[in-house]
C-alpha positions in Angstrom: 0.0 0.0 0.0 1.1 3.6 0.5 3.8 5.3 2.5 3.9 8.8 3.8 6.3 11.2 5.4 5.9 14.4 7.5 8.6 16.9 8.4 8.1 19.8 10.8 11.1 21.9 11.9 12.1 25.3 13.2 14.2 25.8 10.1 13.7 25.1 6.4 15.1 21.9 5.0 15.8 21.0 1.4 13.2 18.6 0.2 15.8 16.3 -1.3 17.3 15.6 2.1 14.1 13.8 3.0 12.7 12.6 -0.3 15.7 11.7 -2.4 19.0 11.5 -0.5 18.5 9.1 2.5 19.4 5.5 1.8 15.8 4.5 2.6 14.1 7.7 1.5 10.4 7.7 0.7 11.4 7.5 -3.0 13.4 4.3 -2.3 10.4 3.0 -0.3 8.3 3.4 -3.4 10.1 0.4 -5.0 12.0 -1.2 -2.1 9.8 -1.1 0.9 11.6 -3.2 3.6 8.4 -3.6 5.6 6.2 -4.6 2.7 4.9 -8.1 2.4 2.1 -7.4 0.0 3.1 -9.4 -3.1 0.0 -8.2 -5.1 1.3 -4.6 -4.9 5.1 -4.9 -4.6 5.6 -1.2 -5.5 4.2 2.2 -4.6 4.1 3.2 -8.3 0.6 4.6 -8.7 1.6 8.2 -8.3 3.1 10.4 -5.6 2.7 13.9 -4.2 4.5 16.4 -2.1 3.1 19.4 -0.3 4.9 22.2 1.5 4.4 25.7 3.0 6.1 28.8 1.7 6.5 32.2 3.2 3.2 33.5 4.8 3.4 36.6 2.6 2.5 34.3 -0.3 -0.6 33.1 1.5 -1.5 30.3 4.0 -2.2 27.7 1.3 0.4 24.9 0.7 2.1 24.3 -2.6 1.1 20.9 -3.9 2.9 18.9 -6.6 1.3 15.5 -7.7 2.1 13.2 -10.5 0.9 9.7 -11.7 4.5 9.0 -12.8 6.2 6.6 -10.4 8.3 8.7 -8.0 11.5 6.9 -9.0 11.1 7.9 -12.6 10.1 11.5 -12.3 12.8 14.0 -13.3 10.7 16.9 -12.3 10.6 15.7 -8.7 14.4 15.5 -8.6 14.6 19.1 -10.0 12.0 20.5 -7.6 13.3 18.7 -4.5 16.9 19.8 -5.0 15.9 23.5 -5.1 13.0 23.8 -2.7 13.0 24.3 1.1 10.3 24.4 3.7 9.7 24.1 7.4 6.6 21.8 7.0 6.5 19.1 4.4 4.1 16.2 3.5 5.2 13.5 1.0 3.2 10.5 -0.1 3.8 7.5 -2.5 0.7 5.6 -3.6 -0.2 2.0 -4.2 -3.8 2.2 -5.3 -6.6 0.3 -3.5 -9.5 2.7 -4.3 -9.7 5.0 -7.3 -8.0 5.0 -10.7 -4.6 6.2 -11.6 -5.0 10.0 -11.9 -3.6 13.1 -10.3 -7.0 13.7 -8.6 -6.4 10.6 -6.6 -2.8 11.5 -5.5 -2.1 12.7 -2.0 -1.8 15.1 -0.3 -5.2 16.6 -0.6 -5.7 20.2 0.4 -8.3 22.8 1.2 -7.3 26.3 2.2 -4.4 26.0 4.6 -5.2 22.3 5.4 -3.3 19.3 4.0 -4.3 15.7 4.4 -2.7 12.3 3.7 -3.8 8.7 4.4 -2.0 5.3 4.5 -4.3 2.4 4.9 -7.8 1.7 3.6 -11.5 1.3 4.5 -12.1 -2.3 3.5 -15.9 -1.9 3.7 -15.8 1.4 1.7 -18.6 0.6 -0.7 -20.9 -0.2 2.2 -20.5 3.2 3.9 -19.7 5.6 1.0 -23.3 6.6 0.5 -23.8 7.2 4.3 -20.7 9.3 4.4 -21.7 11.4 1.4 -25.1 12.0 2.8 -23.5 13.4 6.0 -21.7 16.1 4.1 -22.7 19.7 3.5 -23.0 20.4 -0.3 -19.8 22.3 -0.6 -17.7 19.5 0.9 -19.6 16.8 -1.1 -19.0 18.8 -4.4 -15.4 19.5 -3.4 -14.4 15.9 -3.9 -12.7 15.6 -7.3 -11.2 12.1 -7.1 -12.5 8.6 -6.3 -10.5 7.6 -3.2 -11.8 6.7 0.2 -9.0 9.0 1.5 -10.3 12.1 -0.1 -13.9 11.4 1.0 -12.7 11.1 4.6 -10.9 14.4 4.2 -14.2 15.9 3.1 -15.8 14.4 6.3 -13.0 15.9 8.4 -13.7 19.4 6.8 -17.4 19.0 7.5 -16.8 18.1 11.1 -14.3 20.9 11.5 -17.0 23.3 10.3 -19.7 21.8 12.5 -17.4 22.5 15.4 -17.6 26.2 14.7 -14.5 26.6 12.5 -14.3 27.8 8.9 -11.9 25.6 7.0 -11.8 28.1 4.2 -10.7 31.0 6.5 -8.1 29.7 8.9 -7.0 31.9 11.9 -3.6 33.6 11.3 -1.8 31.1 13.5 -3.9 28.1 12.5 -6.8 26.3 14.1 -4.6 25.0 17.0 -3.6 21.4 17.9 -6.6 20.9 20.2 -9.1 21.7 17.5 -7.4 19.6 14.9 -7.1 16.7 17.3 -10.7 16.8 18.3 -11.8 17.0 14.6 -9.6 14.0 13.8 -11.0 11.9 16.7 -14.6 12.8 15.7 -13.8 11.8 12.1 -12.6 8.3 13.2 -15.6 7.9 15.5 -18.0 8.9 12.6 -16.4 6.2 10.4 -16.8 3.6 13.1 -20.5 4.7 13.5 -21.1 4.2 9.8 -19.6 0.8 9.9 -21.7 -0.2 12.9 -24.8 0.5 10.9 -24.0 -2.0 8.1 -26.7 -4.7 8.5 -25.4 -7.9 10.1 -27.1 -9.9 7.4 -25.1 -8.0 4.8 -21.8 -8.6 6.7 -22.5 -12.3 7.0 -23.9 -12.9 3.5 -21.2 -10.9 1.7 -18.3 -11.7 4.0 -17.7 -8.0 4.6 -14.4 -7.1 6.3 -15.3 -4.2 8.7 -11.7 -3.5 9.8 -10.2 -0.2 8.6 -6.6 0.9 8.7 -6.7 4.6 9.4 -3.2 6.2 9.5 -4.1 9.9 8.8 -2.0 13.0 8.7 -3.4 16.5 8.7 -1.8 20.0 9.1 -2.9 23.6 9.0 0.6 24.8 8.4 1.3 25.2 12.1 0.3 22.0 13.9 0.4 18.4 12.7 -1.9 15.6 13.8 -1.2 11.9 12.8 -3.0 8.7 13.7 -2.0 5.1 13.8 -5.3 3.3 14.0 -7.2 0.1 13.2 -10.8 -0.6 13.9 -10.0 -3.9 15.6 -9.3 -5.1 19.2 -7.0 -7.9 18.0 -5.0 -6.5 15.1 -2.0 -4.1 14.8 -2.4 -1.0 12.8 -0.3 0.0 9.8 3.3 0.9 10.8 4.1 4.5 11.9 7.3 5.9 13.4 8.7 9.3 14.5 12.1 10.7 15.2 13.0 14.1 16.7 16.3 16.0 17.3 18.4 18.9 16.4 20.1 18.0 13.1 19.3 15.8 10.2 22.6 15.2 8.3 24.4 12.8 6.0 27.3 11.5 8.0 29.0 9.7 5.1 27.9 11.6 2.0 26.4 8.2 0.9 22.9 8.9 2.1 23.4 7.5 5.6 21.5 10.2 7.3 21.3 10.5 11.1 19.1 12.4 13.5 21.3 14.0 16.1 20.2 15.7 19.3 22.0 18.7 20.8 20.0 18.9 24.0 16.7 17.7 25.5 14.7 19.9 23.1 13.9 19.2 19.5 14.3 21.5 16.5 12.7 19.0 14.0 10.4 16.1 13.9 10.0 13.4 11.3 6.9 11.1 11.1 7.1 8.2 8.6 5.3 5.0 7.7 8.7 3.5 7.4 12.0 4.8 8.9 14.2 6.7 6.6 17.3 5.1 8.1 18.3 1.7 9.3 19.3 3.0 12.7 16.1 2.0 14.4 17.3 3.4 17.8 16.6 6.9 16.3 13.0 6.0 15.6 10.1 5.6 18.1 7.2 3.3 17.2 3.8 5.0 17.5 1.6 2.7 19.5 -1.4 1.1 17.7 -4.6 3.2 18.1 -2.8 6.4 19.1 -3.0 10.0 18.0 0.3 12.0 17.6 0.3 15.8 17.9 3.2 18.1 16.9 2.9 21.6 18.1 5.9 23.8 17.4 8.5 20.9 17.7 6.9 19.2 20.7 5.6 15.7 20.2 2.7 14.3 22.2 1.2 10.8 21.8 -2.2 10.0 23.4 -4.2 6.7 23.2 -7.5 6.8 21.2 -9.9 5.6 23.8 -12.9 4.0 22.1 -14.5 0.5 21.7 -11.2 -0.8 20.2 -9.0 0.5 23.1 -7.4 -1.9 25.6 -6.0 -0.4 28.8 -3.9 -3.5 29.5 -0.3 -2.7 28.7 0.4 -6.4 28.0 -2.4 -6.8 25.6 -1.1 -8.5 22.4 -2.2 -7.7 18.9 -1.5 -9.6 15.7 0.5 -7.9 13.0 -0.7 -10.4 10.3 -3.6 -8.2 9.0 -1.4 -5.2 8.4 1.3 -7.4 6.9 -1.2 -9.0 4.5 -2.1 -5.5 3.3 1.6 -4.6 2.8 1.4 -2.0 5.6 3.7 -3.4 8.3 
């Protein structure tokens, strides 16, 4: 399936230092994913996208570049990444499960200052799509241009954000704030679970419907970042997600062997990735299954998502087989 990457730092970084240069960059993961076991989709070659924020004087909207060309074969990506810097970057490589091969279906999606990515899938999407669409205000329903479950869920997030009293089209100068974005994300996941709960049991039994959903989302307003690692199951692991924080991200060998160094207890940059960009696993922290990660400034907070799939027992064991079968772990 897909892979995504988030960078948030106090200083600008060259896109190529994240997307192209590391030995296990997201570009490399698009054709050589070390965590992938999905033989039906051995490559993330169904398009890619990058999104980043520029100087506020140019507006609060991110710059988005998407292409259906495989990331490893796009010369424009190499040209752009080697000359572009930003303090907040989203990158995504796609292996399609829903929607055709088109730029409209490539992540990240955006509206106003907001950017959105998804790694995973709603296995019962065709059984809840109509319910989700009926939930949306007309402007969010009509704003969906592609055919992916991911973009429809983004529309649901925007609808919920607005119902909470926020205008997604007119963000505050310093963003919506991490608390608002986190609440909207949790309500989005809850709404998806509510839709699934309303699928008739007779349909689930007769059509052998898989009601488990892998919901690794990332959203930002250009100031705060919210990521989730989530599966709608009590017994399965979610798709993989890691983060790393520190003071410097540098190539120690000039051979792409990047390393996250820490100067003191604080952090000047944070990376979140479906798969680590380095083989130094000690620099990467695994986000627990069914957790929500918040980055405000360069501070990382991880909280459990407490719902019907939450288990307070720290020794509770989950199986990784489901995510592995989907090529997500």
